[in-house]
C-alpha positions in Angstrom: 23.9 -2.0 18.5 22.3 -5.4 18.9 24.3 -6.0 22.1 23.2 -2.6 23.4 19.6 -3.4 22.6 19.8 -6.8 24.4 21.4 -5.1 27.4 18.6 -2.6 27.6 16.0 -5.3 27.3 17.7 -7.2 30.1 17.7 -4.2 32.3 14.0 -3.6 31.6 13.2 -7.2 32.5 15.2 -7.1 35.7 13.4 -3.9 36.7 9.9 -5.1 36.0 10.4 -8.8 36.7 8.6 -9.6 33.4 9.8 -10.4 29.9 10.2 -7.4 27.6 7.3 -7.0 25.2 9.7 -6.5 22.3 11.6 -9.7 23.1 8.4 -11.6 23.7 6.9 -10.7 20.3 10.2 -11.3 18.4 10.6 -14.7 20.0 7.0 -15.7 19.4 7.1 -14.7 15.7 10.4 -16.2 14.9 9.7 -18.8 12.2 10.6 -22.3 13.3 10.4 -23.8 9.8 13.6 -24.5 7.9 11.7 -24.8 4.6 10.1 -21.3 4.9 11.8 -18.7 2.7 9.9 -15.6 3.8 12.4 -14.4 6.4 13.2 -14.9 10.0 9.8 -13.9 11.3 6.4 -15.2 10.2 2.8 -15.3 11.2 1.2 -18.7 10.7 -2.5 -18.4 9.9 -4.3 -20.8 12.4 -6.9 -21.6 9.8 -4.9 -22.6 6.7 -1.4 -22.8 8.3 -0.1 -20.5 5.6 3.0 -18.5 6.5 3.0 -14.7 6.1 6.4 -13.0 6.3 6.7 -10.2 8.9 8.6 -7.0 8.4 9.6 -4.5 11.0 6.4 -2.4 10.8 4.3 -5.6 11.4 6.2 -6.4 14.5 6.0 -2.8 15.7 2.2 -3.0 15.4 2.0 -6.1 17.4 4.2 -4.6 20.1 2.1 -1.4 20.2 -1.0 -3.6 20.5 0.4 -5.4 23.6 1.7 -2.2 25.1 -1.9 -0.8 24.9 -3.2 -3.7 26.9 -3.7 -6.4 24.2 -2.6 -10.0 24.6 -0.4 -11.9 22.1 0.7 -15.2 23.5 0.2 -17.3 20.4 -0.4 -16.8 16.7 -4.1 -17.2 17.4 -4.0 -13.9 19.3 -2.9 -11.7 16.4 -5.8 -9.1 16.1 -8.1 -9.1 13.1 -7.0 -5.7 11.7 -3.4 -6.8 11.5 -4.4 -10.1 9.9 -6.3 -8.2 7.3 -3.1 -6.3 6.4 -1.4 -9.7 5.9 -4.2 -10.8 3.6 -4.2 -7.6 1.6 -0.5 -7.5 1.2 -0.6 -11.1 -0.1 -3.4 -10.3 -2.5 -1.4 -7.2 -3.7 1.7 -9.4 -4.2 -0.2 -12.0 -6.2 -1.8 -9.3 -8.3 1.6 -7.7 -9.0 3.0 -11.1 -10.0 0.0 -11.7 -12.3 0.5 -8.3 -13.9 4.2 -9.0 -14.5 3.3 -12.4 -16.0 0.7 -10.8 -18.3 3.3 -8.3 -19.5 5.8 -11.0 -20.3 3.1 -12.9 -22.2 2.3 -9.8 -24.3 6.0 -9.1 -25.1 7.6 -10.1 -28.5 9.4 -12.9 -26.6 6.0 -14.4 -25.5 3.5 -16.3 -27.5 2.7 -14.5 -30.8 -0.9 -13.9 -31.8 -2.3 -16.4 -34.3 -3.7 -14.8 -37.5 -5.8 -16.8 -40.0 -5.6 -15.8 -43.6 -7.6 -17.5 -46.4 -6.3 -16.9 -49.9 -4.9 -13.6 -48.9 -8.2 -12.4 -47.4 -8.4 -11.6 -43.7 -11.8 -12.7 -42.4 -13.9 -10.1 -40.7 -14.9 -10.5 -37.1 -18.4 -10.3 -35.8 -19.1 -6.8 -34.3 -18.9 -8.1 -30.7 -15.6 -9.8 -31.2 -14.2 -6.9 -33.1 -15.1 -4.6 -30.2 -13.2 -6.9 -27.9 -10.2 -7.1 -30.2 -10.1 -3.3 -30.7 -11.3 -1.8 -27.4 -11.7 2.0 -27.3 -8.6 3.9 -26.1 -9.0 5.1 -22.5 -7.3 8.2 -21.2 -4.0 7.6 -19.4 -3.7 8.8 -15.8 -1.3 11.4 -17.0 -3.7 12.9 -19.5 -6.6 12.6 -17.1 -4.7 14.6 -14.5 -3.3 17.2 -16.9 -6.7 17.8 -18.7 -9.0 17.9 -15.7 -7.0 19.1 -12.7 -4.6 21.8 -11.7 -3.2 22.1 -8.2 -2.2 25.7 -7.4 0.6 26.6 -5.0 3.7 24.9 -3.9 4.0 21.2 -4.8 5.4 20.1 -1.4 2.7 22.1 0.4 0.1 20.3 -1.7 1.5 16.9 -0.5 1.2 18.1 3.1 -2.4 19.3 2.7 -3.3 16.1 0.9 -1.9 14.1 3.9 -3.8 16.3 6.4 -7.0 15.5 4.5 -6.3 11.8 4.7 -5.6 12.1 8.5 -9.0 13.7 8.9 -10.6 10.6 7.4 -9.4 8.2 10.2 -9.5 8.2 13.9 -6.8 5.7 14.7 -3.4 7.3 15.7 -1.4 4.6 14.0 -3.2 5.1 10.7 -2.7 8.8 10.9 1.0 8.2 11.6 1.2 5.9 8.5 -0.2 8.7 6.3 2.4 11.0 7.7 5.1 8.4 6.9 3.8 8.1 3.4 4.1 11.9 3.1 7.6 11.8 4.3 8.6 9.1 1.8 7.1 11.1 -1.0 8.9 14.3 -0.1 12.2 12.6 0.6 12.1 11.2 -2.9 11.0 14.4 -4.6 7.5 13.1 -5.5 4.7 15.6 -5.9 1.0 14.5 -6.2 1.0 14.5 -10.0 4.0 12.1 -10.2 2.5 9.8 -7.6 -0.8 9.8 -9.5 0.9 9.2 -12.8 3.0 6.3 -11.5 0.0 4.5 -9.8 2.6 2.5 -7.8 1.6 1.8 -4.2 4.3 -0.9 -4.1 6.9 1.9 -3.9 5.4 3.0 -0.6 4.8 -0.5 0.7 8.5 -1.3 0.1 9.4 1.7 2.3 7.4 0.2 5.2 3.9 1.8 4.6 1.1 -0.7 5.3 -0.6 -1.8 2.1 -4.0 -0.2 2.8 -2.6 3.2 3.5 -0.2 3.0 0.5 -3.1 2.2 -1.9 -5.3 5.0 -0.5 -2.4 7.5 -0.7 -1.9 6.7 -4.4 -5.6 6.2 -5.3 -7.3 9.2 -3.7 -5.4 12.1 -5.2 -8.1 12.8 -7.8 -10.8 12.7 -5.1 -8.9 15.2 -3.1 -8.3 17.5 -6.0 -12.0 17.5 -6.9 -13.0 18.2 -3.4 -10.6 21.1 -3.2 -12.1 22.5 -6.5 -15.6 22.2 -5.1 -14.7 24.0 -1.9 -12.9 26.7 -4.0 -16.0 27.1 -6.2 -18.3 27.5 -3.2 -15.9 30.1 -1.6 -15.9 32.1 -4.9 -19.7 32.2 -5.0 -20.2 33.1 -1.4 -21.2 36.7 -0.8 -18.5 38.9 0.7 -18.8 39.6 4.4 -20.2 43.0 5.3 
């Protein structure tokens, strides 16, 4: 397959007299550093010289940008909206790593809490510290969804309607396509909106190739969509019947 792809690119270059956009982007983004462990392709931030690993969907975005008339002849030419995706994905990775570290610290194998006991009497905490030590229980995503919301109709149709609502919030065709890909990932894995909301796991969609911003919105905005549907339904029920 790789040989067939190279043969096709060679044919395109011979026909146009110019280097293939695909080959140009892949060659430009191939990481030259032997000490980098992020993969074969990287974007090097011109400001901090930090490397950001590129996956297939990043390279496709760069290729689409060039095919629409953009110019990418060096790492400095990578457009701001694609750079922002790199920064957001890196923040998300660091937050996920921090969350894992916190969970490890709070497990029985981590550092145990220190309790002071004077002659068998446990000292009382000031009210402020006691409220921090024993914070009020917050409802879980599962209970919040089950208690407050009910999505009528078929579950797969609800996923499609939710996706269409997201598409209506953006004008860029690429972002619309990303929402549709998130929908396809959800349906292919048997996920309905309630399961997606309960999991609160945008990393699942990111790992399937969905850009980080779209993945986070697709997971985050389910409650907002359900509430908006309830408001619309309530208005329809109160509206007078047509004569």
